[in-house]
C-alpha positions as CSV (number, residue, x, y, z in Angstrom):
1,M,45.9,27.7,-0.7
2,N,46.2,24.0,-1.6
3,R,42.8,22.7,-2.9
4,A,44.1,19.3,-3.8
5,N,43.3,17.9,-0.4
6,E,39.9,19.5,0.0
7,P,36.9,17.2,-0.5
8,S,35.0,17.7,-3.7
9,I,31.5,19.1,-3.4
10,T,28.8,17.3,-5.3
11,L,26.3,19.5,-6.9
12,C,22.6,18.8,-7.8
13,P,22.5,18.2,-11.5
14,L,19.2,20.2,-11.8
15,C,19.8,23.3,-9.7
16,D,23.6,23.3,-9.3
17,R,23.4,23.9,-5.5
18,P,25.6,21.7,-3.2
19,L,24.1,18.3,-2.1
20,V,24.2,17.8,1.6
21,P,23.9,14.1,2.5
22,G,20.7,13.3,4.4
23,P,17.0,13.7,4.0
24,S,17.3,16.6,1.5
25,V,18.8,14.3,-1.2
26,N,16.9,11.8,-3.4
27,L,17.7,9.5,-6.3
28,H,15.8,10.3,-9.6
29,H,15.4,7.8,-12.3
30,L,16.1,9.6,-15.6
31,V,13.8,7.1,-17.3
32,P,11.0,6.1,-14.9
33,R,11.2,2.6,-13.4
34,T,7.8,1.9,-14.9
35,Y,9.5,2.2,-18.3
36,K,12.4,-0.1,-17.2
37,G,14.8,2.8,-16.4
38,T,17.8,2.0,-14.2
39,E,20.0,5.1,-14.4
40,T,19.7,7.4,-11.4
41,V,21.1,10.7,-10.4
42,G,21.2,12.2,-6.9
43,M,19.4,15.5,-6.5
44,H,17.7,17.6,-3.9
45,Q,14.4,16.2,-2.6
46,I,12.7,19.5,-3.6
47,C,14.1,19.3,-7.1
48,H,13.0,15.7,-7.5
49,A,9.5,16.6,-6.1
50,K,9.2,19.5,-8.6
51,I,10.0,17.3,-11.5
52,H,7.2,14.8,-10.6
53,S,4.7,17.6,-9.8
54,V,5.1,19.0,-13.3
55,L,5.7,16.0,-15.5
56,S,4.0,12.7,-15.9
57,E,6.0,9.5,-16.1
58,K,5.1,9.2,-19.8
59,E,6.4,12.8,-20.4
60,L,9.6,11.9,-18.5
61,Y,10.0,8.8,-20.6
62,L,9.3,10.3,-24.0
63,H,10.8,13.8,-23.7
64,Y,12.4,14.7,-20.4
65,H,14.9,11.8,-19.7
66,T,18.0,14.0,-19.5
67,I,19.0,16.8,-17.2
68,D,19.3,19.2,-20.1
69,R,15.8,18.4,-21.3
70,L,14.4,18.8,-17.8
71,R,16.1,22.2,-17.4
72,S,14.6,23.2,-20.8
73,H,11.0,22.8,-19.5
74,P,9.7,26.4,-18.8
75,E,8.2,25.6,-15.4
76,I,11.3,23.7,-14.3
77,A,13.5,26.6,-15.5
78,R,11.4,29.1,-13.4
79,F,11.8,26.7,-10.4
80,I,15.6,26.5,-10.9
81,K,15.8,30.3,-10.9
82,W,13.7,30.5,-7.7
83,I,15.5,27.7,-5.8
84,A,19.0,29.1,-6.6
85,R,18.6,31.6,-3.7
86,K,17.7,28.9,-1.1
87,P,20.1,27.0,1.1
88,P,21.1,23.5,0.0
89,T,18.9,21.7,2.7
90,F,15.8,23.8,2.0
91,M,12.7,21.6,1.7
92,A,9.1,22.6,0.9
93,R,6.0,21.1,-0.5
94,H,5.1,21.7,-4.1
95,R,1.7,22.5,-5.6
96,G,1.0,21.7,-9.2
97,S,-0.6,19.2,-11.3
98,R,0.8,16.7,-13.8
99,R,-0.2,17.3,-17.3
């Protein structure tokens, strides 16, 4: 099988599931815009919502401004394990408070 002509699949940097263009994909500023961040990464809407339901903008700015650091947060790590079994376009609301 020749895979050279197959389109590449973009994966969510947080959960590693395929990104399907459309409403299930958002852009996340690694450093929040309120702290003059400009670099963005595409990720699932549900992954983006989870980040902002768990972490404040100040926490994102000071400690969780890389994908590796986001993945190291215990609550985000539990979420990643849970979401791994869901289809790429799965969307749900999150409960949780910012600390």
